[in-house]
C-alpha positions as CSV (number, residue, x, y, z in Angstrom):
1,X,-12.0,-10.7,4.1
2,X,-10.0,-12.3,1.3
3,X,-6.8,-10.6,0.6
4,X,-3.9,-11.0,-1.7
5,X,-0.3,-9.6,-1.6
6,X,0.4,-6.8,-4.1
7,X,3.8,-8.4,-4.9
8,X,3.8,-11.9,-6.4
9,X,6.7,-14.3,-5.6
10,X,8.5,-16.7,-7.9
11,X,7.7,-20.4,-8.0
12,X,11.1,-22.0,-7.4
13,X,11.5,-23.9,-4.1
14,X,14.8,-24.8,-2.4
15,X,15.5,-27.5,0.1
16,X,16.6,-26.5,3.6
17,X,20.0,-28.2,3.2
18,X,20.7,-26.0,0.1
19,X,19.6,-22.9,2.0
20,X,22.1,-23.7,4.9
21,X,24.8,-24.4,2.4
22,X,24.3,-21.2,0.5
23,X,24.1,-19.2,3.7
24,X,27.5,-20.6,4.6
25,X,28.8,-19.5,1.2
26,X,27.5,-16.0,1.8
27,X,29.9,-15.5,4.7
28,X,32.9,-16.1,2.4
29,X,31.2,-13.9,-0.2
30,X,30.9,-11.0,2.2
31,X,34.5,-11.2,3.2
32,X,35.8,-10.9,-0.4
33,X,33.1,-8.8,-2.0
34,X,35.0,-5.5,-1.8
35,X,38.2,-7.1,-3.3
36,X,36.1,-8.6,-6.1
37,X,34.5,-5.3,-6.9
38,X,37.8,-3.5,-7.0
39,X,39.2,-6.1,-9.4
40,X,36.5,-5.5,-12.0
41,X,37.6,-4.0,-15.3
42,X,35.7,-1.1,-16.8
43,X,34.5,-3.4,-19.6
44,X,33.2,-5.9,-17.1
45,X,31.4,-3.2,-15.2
46,X,29.8,-2.1,-18.4
47,X,28.7,-5.7,-19.2
48,X,27.3,-6.2,-15.7
49,X,25.5,-2.8,-15.8
50,X,23.9,-3.6,-19.2
51,X,22.8,-7.1,-17.9
52,X,21.3,-5.8,-14.7
53,X,19.5,-3.0,-16.5
54,X,17.8,-5.6,-18.7
55,X,16.9,-7.6,-15.6
56,X,15.4,-4.4,-14.1
57,X,13.3,-3.8,-17.1
58,X,12.2,-7.4,-17.3
59,X,11.2,-7.4,-13.7
60,X,8.8,-4.5,-14.1
61,X,7.6,-5.2,-17.6
62,X,4.6,-7.3,-16.7
63,X,4.1,-6.0,-13.2
64,X,3.1,-2.6,-14.6
65,X,0.0,-4.2,-16.1
66,X,-1.3,-5.9,-12.9
67,X,-3.4,-3.1,-11.6
68,X,-5.1,-2.4,-14.9
69,X,-5.7,-6.2,-15.4
70,X,-7.3,-6.5,-12.0
71,X,-9.6,-3.5,-12.7
72,X,-10.5,-4.7,-16.2
73,X,-10.8,-8.5,-15.7
74,X,-10.9,-9.2,-11.9
75,X,-8.2,-10.8,-9.7
76,X,-9.4,-14.4,-10.4
77,X,-9.7,-14.0,-14.2
78,X,-7.8,-16.2,-16.7
79,X,-6.1,-13.0,-17.9
80,X,-4.6,-12.4,-14.4
81,X,-3.5,-16.0,-14.2
82,X,-1.8,-15.8,-17.5
83,X,-0.1,-12.5,-16.5
84,X,1.0,-14.1,-13.2
85,X,2.5,-17.0,-15.1
86,X,4.6,-14.6,-17.2
87,X,5.8,-12.7,-14.1
88,X,6.7,-16.0,-12.3
89,X,8.7,-17.2,-15.3
90,X,10.7,-13.9,-15.5
91,X,11.3,-14.0,-11.8
92,X,12.6,-17.5,-11.9
93,X,15.1,-16.6,-14.6
94,X,16.1,-13.3,-13.0
95,X,17.0,-14.8,-9.7
96,X,19.4,-17.2,-11.3
97,X,21.2,-14.3,-13.0
98,X,21.3,-12.2,-9.8
99,X,22.5,-15.1,-7.6
100,X,25.3,-15.8,-10.0
101,X,26.4,-12.2,-10.1
102,X,26.3,-11.6,-6.4
103,X,28.1,-14.9,-5.5
104,X,30.8,-14.0,-8.0
105,X,31.2,-10.3,-7.5
106,X,29.5,-9.4,-4.3
107,X,26.8,-6.8,-3.9
108,X,27.4,-4.3,-6.7
109,X,26.8,-0.7,-5.5
110,X,25.4,2.1,-7.6
111,X,28.9,3.6,-7.8
112,X,30.0,0.5,-9.7
113,X,27.0,-0.3,-12.0
114,X,24.7,2.7,-11.6
115,X,21.5,3.3,-9.7
116,X,19.1,1.3,-11.9
117,X,21.3,-1.8,-12.1
118,X,21.9,-1.6,-8.4
119,X,18.2,-1.4,-7.8
120,X,17.7,-4.5,-10.0
121,X,19.5,-6.7,-7.4
122,X,16.9,-5.8,-4.7
123,X,13.9,-6.0,-7.0
124,X,14.7,-9.5,-8.1
125,X,15.3,-10.6,-4.5
126,X,12.1,-9.0,-3.3
127,X,10.1,-10.8,-6.0
128,X,11.8,-14.2,-5.6
129,X,10.8,-17.1,-3.3
130,X,10.7,-16.9,0.4
131,X,13.8,-19.1,0.7
132,X,15.7,-16.9,-1.7
133,X,14.9,-13.9,0.4
134,X,16.2,-15.7,3.5
135,X,19.3,-16.5,1.5
136,X,20.0,-12.9,0.6
137,X,18.9,-11.2,3.8
138,X,22.3,-11.3,5.6
139,X,24.0,-10.0,2.4
140,X,21.6,-7.1,2.0
141,X,22.0,-6.1,5.7
142,X,25.8,-6.1,5.3
143,X,25.5,-4.2,2.0
144,X,23.5,-1.5,3.7
145,X,26.1,-1.1,6.4
146,X,28.7,-0.8,3.7
147,X,26.6,1.9,1.9
148,X,26.4,-0.5,-1.1
149,X,22.6,-1.1,-0.8
150,X,19.7,1.1,0.2
151,X,18.2,1.1,3.7
152,X,14.8,1.7,2.1
153,X,15.2,-1.5,0.1
154,X,16.2,-3.4,3.3
155,X,13.0,-2.0,4.9
156,X,10.9,-3.5,2.2
157,X,12.7,-6.9,2.5
158,X,12.4,-7.0,6.3
159,X,8.6,-6.2,6.0
160,X,8.0,-8.7,3.3
161,X,9.7,-11.5,5.4
162,X,7.9,-10.4,8.6
163,X,4.5,-10.6,6.8
164,X,5.4,-14.1,5.3
165,X,6.3,-15.4,8.8
166,X,3.1,-14.1,10.4
167,X,4.7,-11.2,12.1
168,X,3.6,-7.5,11.9
169,X,5.6,-5.4,9.5
170,X,7.9,-2.7,10.9
171,X,7.8,0.0,8.2
172,X,4.4,-0.4,6.6
173,X,5.7,-1.1,3.1
174,X,3.5,-4.2,2.3
175,X,0.1,-3.7,0.7
176,X,-2.8,-6.2,0.5
177,X,-5.8,-6.3,-1.8
178,X,-9.4,-6.8,-0.7
179,X,-11.2,-8.7,-3.4
180,X,-14.7,-7.8,-2.1
181,X,-14.1,-4.1,-2.2
182,X,-11.5,-4.1,-5.0
183,X,-9.4,-1.8,-2.8
184,X,-5.8,-2.0,-1.5
185,X,-4.9,-1.8,2.2
186,X,-1.8,-1.7,4.4
187,X,-1.0,-5.0,6.1
188,X,-0.7,-5.0,9.9
189,X,2.0,-2.8,11.4
190,X,3.9,-3.2,14.6
191,X,3.3,-0.1,16.9
192,X,1.8,2.0,14.1
193,X,2.0,5.2,16.0
194,X,5.8,5.1,15.6
195,X,5.9,3.9,12.0
196,X,6.7,7.3,10.5
197,X,9.7,7.6,12.9
198,X,11.0,4.3,11.8
199,X,10.4,5.1,8.1
200,X,12.3,8.4,8.4
201,X,15.3,6.6,9.8
202,X,15.6,4.5,6.6
203,X,14.7,7.3,4.2
204,X,11.1,6.5,3.5
205,X,8.5,9.2,3.4
206,X,5.6,9.3,5.9
207,X,3.1,6.5,5.6
208,X,0.4,9.0,4.4
209,X,2.4,9.5,1.2
210,X,2.3,5.7,0.5
211,X,-1.4,5.6,1.3
212,X,-2.0,8.4,-1.3
213,X,0.0,6.6,-4.0
214,X,-2.1,3.4,-3.5
215,X,-5.3,5.4,-3.1
216,X,-5.8,3.9,0.4
217,X,-8.0,5.8,2.8
218,X,-6.5,6.0,6.3
219,X,-8.2,3.9,9.0
């Protein structure tokens, strides 16, 4: 079976030494994030909100066309390749913006910039490169503990990284695509009988709801 991830990643790659350096910088960022947020003026909050709202819209603009393109042209078509290139270009630009914002101001909660702008931070990270996701994972975990980020978002990130590293996902959030049948399927889950319990703890609906949304028949 040939399968493809439903979510495409960006094309930017970072050296290991840069990853270690940025991880070190994150520790300092975590310690001062709350102070940085409190020091923001209302005007600056409005500017960051507007910027992240645009990032959110850009992130989803072309992704909303993927399913219809696959159905119309096929997953290996030139049209899909062209669409993927547009998505990758947007992703590579958005991660620069998000990294700069988070490094300077910490993780901006929905109380500071609104729900959509807050969600933009996660979306961009989820759609970035594997190294970028590793870079941000400690910060996302800390933000969830501080109620600045969503536990559901962290579940998607943890599953994405598990799948990339050859491990089974925990929450069943990651979807694959079978080119032969043109159907989506859930990628392997650790202890699937308990997955709904784990999903409930982070605020996700039962897996059956996700299956219905993707028109996946239970196995």
